[in-house]
C-alpha positions in Angstrom: -23.7 -0.4 -39.6 -20.3 -1.5 -38.2 -19.4 -5.0 -37.3 -18.4 -4.1 -33.8 -17.4 -1.1 -31.7 -14.2 0.4 -30.4 -14.1 1.9 -26.9 -11.9 4.8 -25.8 -9.8 4.2 -22.7 -8.1 7.0 -20.9 -5.9 7.0 -17.8 -4.0 9.5 -15.7 -1.1 7.5 -14.4 1.3 8.6 -11.7 3.7 7.0 -9.3 4.2 7.6 -5.6 7.6 9.2 -5.0 7.9 7.4 -1.7 6.9 3.8 -2.3 6.9 3.8 -6.2 3.3 2.4 -6.3 1.8 3.2 -9.7 -1.9 4.2 -9.9 -4.5 6.0 -12.0 -5.7 9.4 -10.8 -8.7 9.3 -13.1 -11.0 7.7 -10.6 -10.0 10.2 -8.0 -10.9 13.1 -10.3 -14.4 11.7 -11.0 -15.1 11.7 -7.2 -13.6 15.1 -6.5 -14.7 18.7 -7.1 -11.8 19.2 -9.6 -13.2 20.4 -12.9 -10.6 18.8 -15.2 -11.2 17.9 -18.8 -9.6 14.8 -20.5 -6.1 15.6 -21.6 -6.1 19.0 -20.0 -2.5 20.1 -19.2 -0.7 23.2 -17.9 -3.7 24.9 -16.3 -4.3 26.0 -12.7 -6.3 22.9 -12.1 -3.6 20.6 -13.5 -0.5 22.0 -11.8 0.4 21.1 -8.2 -2.6 18.8 -7.9 -2.7 17.3 -4.4 -3.1 13.6 -4.0 -2.2 10.7 -1.7 -0.9 7.3 -2.5 -3.6 4.6 -2.0 -0.9 2.1 -1.0 1.2 4.0 1.6 -0.8 7.2 2.2 2.1 9.5 1.3 0.7 12.9 0.3 2.3 14.6 -2.7 1.6 16.9 -5.7 1.6 16.2 -9.4 1.5 18.2 -12.6 -0.7 16.7 -15.3 0.9 16.3 -18.7 -0.3 15.0 -22.1 
């Protein structure tokens, strides 16, 4: 048995084009109906994804890249 464990950590980072606030979309995806797999890119679900900045409320779209 190993001495300890290693934990995977994933994020889906973006930045608001209006106020430049950086945030992680991963938590938003968990709570939404979007069926997106980790590291998924260039699919219907990962192009023009609609979101809003949690800081200023600006609505914008993002494309997921890996």
